[in-house]
C-alpha atoms as one frame of an Amber mdcrd trajectory, in Angstrom:
protein
  85.276  91.227 -42.443  88.594  92.783 -41.731  91.483  92.462 -43.976  95.000
  93.009 -43.314  97.909  93.485 -45.774 101.439  93.556 -44.577 104.439  95.020
 -46.087 108.142  95.907 -45.306 109.653  92.539 -44.968 112.855  91.725 -46.528
 116.597  90.864 -45.980 118.631  92.986 -43.591 122.023  92.869 -41.890 122.437
  92.119 -38.316 122.369  95.376 -36.355 120.037  97.042 -38.936 116.507  98.227
 -38.865 113.291  97.540 -40.822 109.820  98.936 -40.511 106.887  96.665 -41.072
 103.353  98.009 -41.972  99.969  96.539 -41.813  97.061  98.204 -43.408  93.553
  97.240 -42.379  90.138  97.463 -44.100  86.652  96.353 -43.742  86.232  97.674
 -40.024  86.630 100.379 -37.605  90.260 100.254 -37.200  90.404 102.838 -34.251
  88.591 100.468 -31.988  90.819  97.273 -32.381  93.844  96.277 -30.501  96.669
  95.208 -32.958  99.440  92.705 -32.567 102.537  91.411 -34.225 103.506  87.802
 -33.961 106.347  85.809 -35.375 107.027  82.389 -36.506 110.307  80.672 -37.302
 110.369  77.338 -39.127 109.523  74.492 -36.935 108.618  76.601 -33.983 105.346
  77.976 -32.598 103.973  81.306 -33.294 105.159  83.736 -30.733 103.995  87.090
 -29.448 106.096  90.121 -30.246 104.221  93.206 -29.570 100.629  94.707 -29.168
  98.928  98.030 -29.018  95.480  98.633 -27.561  92.727 100.799 -29.011  93.804
 103.859 -27.059  97.616 103.456 -27.435  98.837 101.234 -24.595 101.759  99.061
 -25.632 103.229  95.819 -24.304 106.286  93.834 -25.548 107.811  90.520 -25.367
 110.814  90.503 -23.325 112.797  89.156 -26.484 111.984  92.412 -28.425 111.571
  95.110 -25.590 113.857  97.885 -26.054 114.593  97.008 -29.824 111.053  96.910
 -31.269 108.313  99.685 -31.156 104.709  99.275 -32.317 102.625 102.314 -33.129
  99.349 103.078 -34.966  98.326 105.770 -37.247  94.600 105.634 -37.224  94.100
 108.182 -39.996  95.843 105.737 -42.273  94.171 102.436 -40.681  97.808 101.075
 -40.157  99.937  99.676 -37.555 103.775  99.600 -37.822 106.368  97.728 -36.098
 109.783  99.553 -36.144 112.493  96.926 -35.519 115.925  98.106 -34.482 119.117
  96.374 -33.682 118.019  93.283 -35.500 119.455  89.911 -34.555 119.702  86.818
 -36.665 117.290  85.151 -34.050 114.722  87.678 -35.261 114.543  85.862 -38.679
 110.850  84.638 -38.837 107.599  85.212 -40.801 105.987  88.039 -39.150 102.275
  88.425 -38.917  99.913  91.188 -37.872  96.568  90.602 -36.269  93.648  92.467
 -35.046  91.617  92.078 -31.862  88.043  93.418 -32.257  87.698  93.882 -28.488
  90.293  96.502 -28.536  92.309  95.173 -25.517  96.044  94.181 -24.952  96.252
  90.490 -26.004  99.296  88.255 -26.170  97.850  85.005 -27.210  97.097  84.125
 -30.803  93.594  82.831 -30.307  92.630  86.291 -28.764  92.984  87.696 -32.387
  90.222  87.244 -34.912  91.968  88.435 -38.067  95.403  87.952 -39.474  97.544
  89.111 -42.146  99.430  87.026 -44.847 102.744  87.152 -43.045 105.839  88.786
 -44.444 109.247  87.158 -44.335 112.023  88.957 -42.374 115.658  87.516 -42.747
 118.562  88.823 -40.728 121.863  87.878 -41.852 124.973  87.780 -39.684
């Protein structure tokens, strides 16, 4: 099975930047679509960004223009570069793998998930 290990979360000031990483193992990373989701306390998990197996990207309107998803297949890693962070970006961020390799925005379309990493944006 696929294992996903996230890193890069932490505390950052509003307007600052943070880069999250998610390293995959146990499968053929280059064939997967990868996604980032986030969940604040008491709220449903929401889609943030996704990248297909061939590099097509799609973003939620709430993060478009501020966040950028990318992948480095040689390192089996997907990144989420977060710029111009706002307090409302505070959440646990999860990476996920879609083995079909297609753009996907719904949580149930992803078969494997990371453990989540906390991002806190202070004002």
